[in-house]
N, C-alpha and C positions, 0 to 999 in steps of 0.2 A: 751588704750585706750578706749572708747565703743565698743563693736559689734551692736548693734545699727547703722541705716546708717540713715541717714534725708532723703525724700526724693526734690527731686529739681527738679526742671524745668514745664510746662506751657502747656501742651504736652495733658492732665488728668483733668484739673485745669474745674468745673466746672462754666455755668454761668446760668444767667435768667434777659429778659431781660434788656440787656447793665449791668449786677451787673455782676460782681465775689463774689461767694459764699465762705462766707470764714465758719470756725465752730473757735469754742475754746471755752480757760472756767474759773472761777475762780477758779483755787485749794484753800483749806481752809483746816483748822486743827483746834483743841482748846487745853486750853492751858491754866493753873488754873491761875488765879491770885498771885499765887506767883511764878511764873516762870516754873515750873515741868507742863508734859504733863499728870501728872494719870490722876487725877481726876478730872473727869465732871462735877462738884456739880456748883461749881466754876468756873465757864471757860471767856476765851476772846478766842473771834476768830479769828484767824491768817487767810492775804490772802495770798498765793506768786504771787509775780514776778518780775519781768527777766530787768536785760538791755537788749540795743542793740548799738553798735558800732556808729551806726547813725543819735543817739540823747540826748538829757538831758531826763528824766523823766521815770519810771516803765514805761513796761505793762504786762497783760496776754497775755498767753500762744495763738495764735492761727496764721491760717494759712492757704493756699486754703485745701476745699473740692474735695474731687478728687469721680473720673467717678467708680471706686471699688473700693466705702470703703462706709457707709455711715451717715452722720453729725453724729451721735454719734460716731463712731468710726474715722471719725476724728479728735474730738473735743480731741477725749483723747492720736491720738499719738502725734497729734501736743500738749499737756505738755512733751511724754516721751521724746517729741523731742526738741521742748524748755527748755526746763524746770525740766526736770530730774526726773520728779513724775507721780505712776503709783498710779488711787485708785477709785473711784467710782461716778459714775456719778450720780447725787442725783437729779437735775431741770435742765431742759427749763428755764430759765432765761430770754428770750424775741430774736428779729431780732432787729437789730443795722446796717442805716445806716449809711455811712460814704465814704470821699473820699477819695483814694490814691494819693496824691502828687507822687509818687515814681511804683509804681505800673502801670499802663496807655498803654495797647495793642490794640492789631486789634480788639478785644472783646471787650472794653471797653476804646474806647480814651479818658473817662472825668474823667477817674480813680474809676470807681462809686462800687461798694463796699456792701453787703449785710454780715453779723456777723451775726451766728446761735452759740449764747450764753450757757454756762450751770454752774453752780454751778459740781463740784470735791469737794468730802471730799478724802485726799490724807491718801496712807494706807505706799507706803512705794517710798521712797529719795532716785534714784537712784549715787551712786556713784560715775558712768561716760556717758554722755548719749551726742548724738549724739553732737550737741550744745553746749557746752561747754565753747571749747573755743572762744566762743565768747558771751557769753550769759555768765551773775551772777545771783544767784536767791537768794534771798528778801524774808522770812518772818515778813510784817508788819500789824501792827495793821489795822484796817477798816478805821480809823482819818490819820490816819498816810498815809493811799493807797490813800485815794483820794486826800488828795498834795500831791502828788509824783508824780500821773496818767496822762502821755506825754497825753494821748487822750481825750478830752473834750465823748465823743461816750463809751469809757469806762467807764469814772467813770459815766455815766448815767448809766451801763449795774452793775454798784455796788449796784448805790446809788436807782437806782428805779428798778434795777433787782434780787437780787443777797438778800440785805436789805432785801428786801418786799418778795423773795421769804422764807428765812431765820427763818424770824420772822412767819409766816405763818407758818414754818412745821418743823421746829425743836428744837422751843420754847420751847416745852416735855421731850426732853432727856433730 
């Protein structure tokens, strides 16, 4: 079992104008077209997605941004807690608004959320992580991610956030 522990509870959550503030990331790596991960020249981008027991489809790691951390620290923490990966934040992909059906509380009675999403270049996959008993991780291609993504706002973050950012910033590597 992991020595890392997932944060729980809402007592340190950040809110702004009736929205719960969320931080998340799209973890990615490169795989060569022949299946190995050695050669960068002929690379395929893969993104890491997770599942949950709460429903079908795949998700990117995300969760509440807390008062004692920066939004970037929260995004990195969520990647560790939910997906068991560490890496380097490479770029801000945008803010995405959505309505949570399960996360309504006295601060957000309508369940409104605003998620700050980042690209995270993965350089370590942990053998154990805090939420491994409730989440499986899967490396998928971008077309597979688009097809299997549970939430429209996450698909938007992938298509209009990550893909655009990657084309503008990573095409020369």
